[in-house]
C-alpha positions as CSV (number, residue, x, y, z in Angstrom):
1,X,-7.0,12.9,18.4
2,X,-5.2,10.4,20.5
3,X,-5.1,6.6,19.9
4,X,-7.1,5.9,23.0
5,X,-9.9,8.2,21.9
6,X,-9.9,6.7,18.4
7,X,-10.1,3.2,19.9
8,X,-12.9,4.1,22.3
9,X,-14.8,5.9,19.5
10,X,-14.6,2.8,17.4
11,X,-15.9,0.7,20.4
12,X,-12.8,-1.5,20.5
13,X,-10.9,-3.0,23.4
14,X,-7.1,-2.8,23.8
15,X,-6.9,-6.5,23.4
16,X,-8.7,-6.4,20.1
17,X,-6.3,-3.7,18.8
18,X,-3.3,-5.6,20.2
19,X,-4.2,-8.7,18.3
20,X,-4.7,-6.8,15.1
21,X,-1.2,-5.5,15.5
22,X,0.2,-9.0,16.2
23,X,0.5,-8.9,20.0
24,X,-0.7,-11.6,22.3
25,X,-1.7,-9.4,25.2
26,X,-2.9,-5.8,25.6
27,X,0.2,-4.7,27.4
28,X,2.3,-3.9,24.4
29,X,-0.5,-1.8,22.8
30,X,-1.2,-0.1,26.1
31,X,2.4,1.1,26.0
32,X,1.8,2.5,22.5
33,X,-1.4,4.1,23.5
34,X,0.3,5.8,26.6
35,X,3.2,7.0,24.5
36,X,5.8,4.8,26.2
37,X,6.5,2.8,23.0
38,X,6.2,4.0,19.4
39,X,4.1,2.3,16.8
40,X,6.3,0.3,14.4
41,X,6.2,1.4,10.8
42,X,4.9,-2.0,9.6
43,X,2.0,-1.8,12.1
44,X,0.6,1.5,10.8
45,X,-1.5,0.0,8.0
46,X,-3.1,-2.5,10.4
47,X,-3.7,0.2,13.0
48,X,-5.3,2.4,10.4
49,X,-7.6,-0.4,9.3
50,X,-8.7,-1.6,12.8
51,X,-9.4,2.0,14.0
52,X,-11.1,2.9,10.7
53,X,-9.0,5.9,9.9
54,X,-6.7,6.6,7.1
55,X,-2.9,6.4,7.4
56,X,-2.4,10.1,6.7
57,X,-4.7,10.9,9.7
58,X,-2.7,8.7,12.0
59,X,0.5,10.4,10.9
60,X,-1.0,13.8,11.4
61,X,-0.8,14.8,7.7
62,X,-4.5,15.4,7.3
63,X,-7.3,16.4,9.6
64,X,-10.0,14.2,8.2
65,X,-10.0,10.7,9.6
66,X,-12.2,9.2,6.9
67,X,-10.9,6.4,4.7
68,X,-11.3,7.1,1.0
69,X,-12.2,3.9,-0.9
């Protein structure tokens, strides 16, 4: 599942995800979502949290996107 699809399924805007990752505008996250820029390692936990998926799912290590508490 792509980041854009995860974001849309969560009902989030690019600007909201951008701010969760520490960006001031949606432009930087838009580059990540389109594959023009990689996600920084230190951003992965925040991205996981805002999208509501576990880190392993974002990294492609598991197929279930559920967060285990």
